[in-house]
C-alpha positions in Angstrom: -2.2 25.4 0.9 -1.3 23.5 -2.3 -4.0 25.1 -4.5 -4.6 28.8 -5.0 -8.0 29.8 -3.8 -9.1 30.8 -7.3 -8.2 27.4 -8.7 -10.7 25.5 -6.6 -13.3 28.3 -6.9 -13.7 27.5 -10.6 -14.4 23.8 -10.0 -17.6 21.9 -9.5 -17.7 19.5 -6.6 -19.5 16.3 -5.9 -20.8 16.3 -2.3 -21.1 13.2 -0.1 -21.7 12.2 3.4 -19.8 10.1 5.9 -21.7 9.7 9.2 -23.0 13.1 10.0 -20.3 15.0 8.1 -20.5 16.5 4.6 -17.6 16.4 2.2 -16.9 17.5 -1.3 -14.3 16.6 -3.9 -13.7 18.1 -7.3 -15.5 16.4 -10.1 -12.3 16.7 -12.2 -11.1 13.5 -10.3 -14.4 11.6 -10.5 -14.9 8.9 -13.0 -18.2 7.5 -11.9 -20.5 6.7 -9.0 -21.3 3.0 -8.5 -23.3 0.8 -6.1 -21.0 -1.3 -4.0 -21.6 -5.0 -4.8 -19.6 -8.2 -4.4 -16.5 -6.8 -2.6 -13.7 -9.3 -2.8 -11.8 -9.2 0.5 -8.0 -9.2 0.5 -6.3 -10.8 3.5 -3.6 -9.0 5.4 -4.4 -5.6 3.9 -4.7 -2.2 5.6 -7.9 -1.8 7.6 -9.2 1.0 5.4 -8.6 -1.1 2.2 -11.9 -3.1 2.0 -11.2 -5.1 -1.1 -11.6 -5.3 -4.8 -14.7 -4.8 -6.9 -15.4 -5.7 -10.5 -16.8 -2.7 -12.4 -17.8 -3.8 -15.8 -14.8 -6.1 -16.3 -12.1 -4.0 -14.6 -10.9 -4.6 -11.1 -10.9 -1.5 -8.9 -9.4 -1.2 -5.4 -11.9 0.0 -2.8 -11.2 2.0 0.3 -13.5 2.8 3.2 -13.1 6.6 3.4 -14.5 6.8 6.9 -11.9 4.3 8.1 -9.1 6.2 6.3 -9.9 9.7 7.5 -11.7 9.1 10.8 -10.4 5.7 11.9 -14.1 4.6 12.1 -15.6 1.7 10.3 -18.6 2.4 8.2 -21.6 0.4 9.2 -21.5 -2.3 6.5 -25.1 -1.8 5.7 -24.2 1.8 4.8 -21.5 0.8 2.4 -23.6 1.0 -0.6 -22.1 3.9 -2.7 -18.6 4.4 -4.0 -17.1 7.2 -6.0 -14.6 6.0 -8.5 -11.8 8.5 -8.6 -8.5 8.9 -10.5 -5.5 9.3 -8.2 -2.1 9.6 -9.9 -3.5 7.8 -12.9 -5.0 4.9 -11.0 -8.7 4.2 -10.4 -9.6 3.9 -6.8 -13.1 3.4 -5.3 -13.9 5.5 -2.2 -16.8 4.1 -0.2 -19.1 6.7 1.3 -22.4 6.6 3.1 -24.3 8.8 0.6 -23.6 10.7 -2.5 -25.5 14.0 -2.7 -25.1 16.2 -5.8 -22.8 18.4 -7.8 -22.4 21.9 -6.5 -20.4 25.1 -7.3 -19.3 27.3 -4.4 -18.9 31.0 -4.7 -15.9 32.7 -3.1 -17.8 33.9 -0.1 -18.9 30.3 0.7 -15.3 29.0 1.1 -13.0 29.5 4.1 -9.5 28.2 4.5 -9.2 25.1 6.7 -9.5 26.0 10.4 -6.2 26.1 12.5 -7.4 23.0 14.3 -6.8 20.9 11.1 -3.4 19.6 11.7 -1.2 16.6 10.9 -2.3 14.2 8.2 -5.7 15.7 7.6 -4.1 19.1 6.8 -2.6 17.4 3.7 -6.0 16.8 2.0 -8.4 19.4 3.5 -8.3 22.4 1.2 -11.1 24.4 2.8 -14.5 24.5 4.4 -17.6 25.6 2.5 -20.8 26.9 4.0 -24.1 25.9 2.3 -27.6 25.9 3.7 -26.3 26.3 7.3 -24.1 23.2 6.9 -20.4 23.0 6.7 -18.9 21.0 3.8 -15.2 19.9 4.0 -13.5 20.3 0.7 -11.0 17.6 0.1 -8.1 17.1 -2.3 -8.8 13.5 -3.1 -5.4 13.1 -4.8 -3.8 13.6 -1.4 -6.0 11.2 0.6 -3.5 8.4 0.2 0.3 9.0 0.5 2.4 7.7 -2.4 3.3 4.7 -0.2 -0.3 3.9 0.6 -1.3 4.3 -3.0 1.4 1.9 -4.2 0.5 -0.6 -1.4 -3.2 -0.5 -2.2 -2.7 -0.8 -6.0 0.0 -3.4 -5.7 -2.7 -5.9 -4.8 -3.9 -6.3 -8.4 
């Protein structure tokens, strides 16, 4: 695990939903939450890279998080919210189904990732939190894209 347990215990998380699953990322990485409008498609790009969006005069690369982590396409009608995050100094928009709220987890609410989390996903899943009888997957958003993927996505603009 890349982060000591106490490091991510002291953080606040923004929770969001993709399909039926709940996820959370540290608000440290979050710049803003925006409504997805006027996506500019980019031909011959990765399937999870859905295009570019103008956010108050700056162009931000947008990725469909469900496509990236689950190889499932979001229902386009659901693609209405994006969390703009900073990854290695670059602003990236991650499109999610619904943004919920900011939460703080206590130590007894967080478990390490289950052994079933293997391969690529073990890189960015830092734990599982329990809240109101639901499981929330804690993600290290900085590790969602490999260095190669990040440079490929951000090379577009």
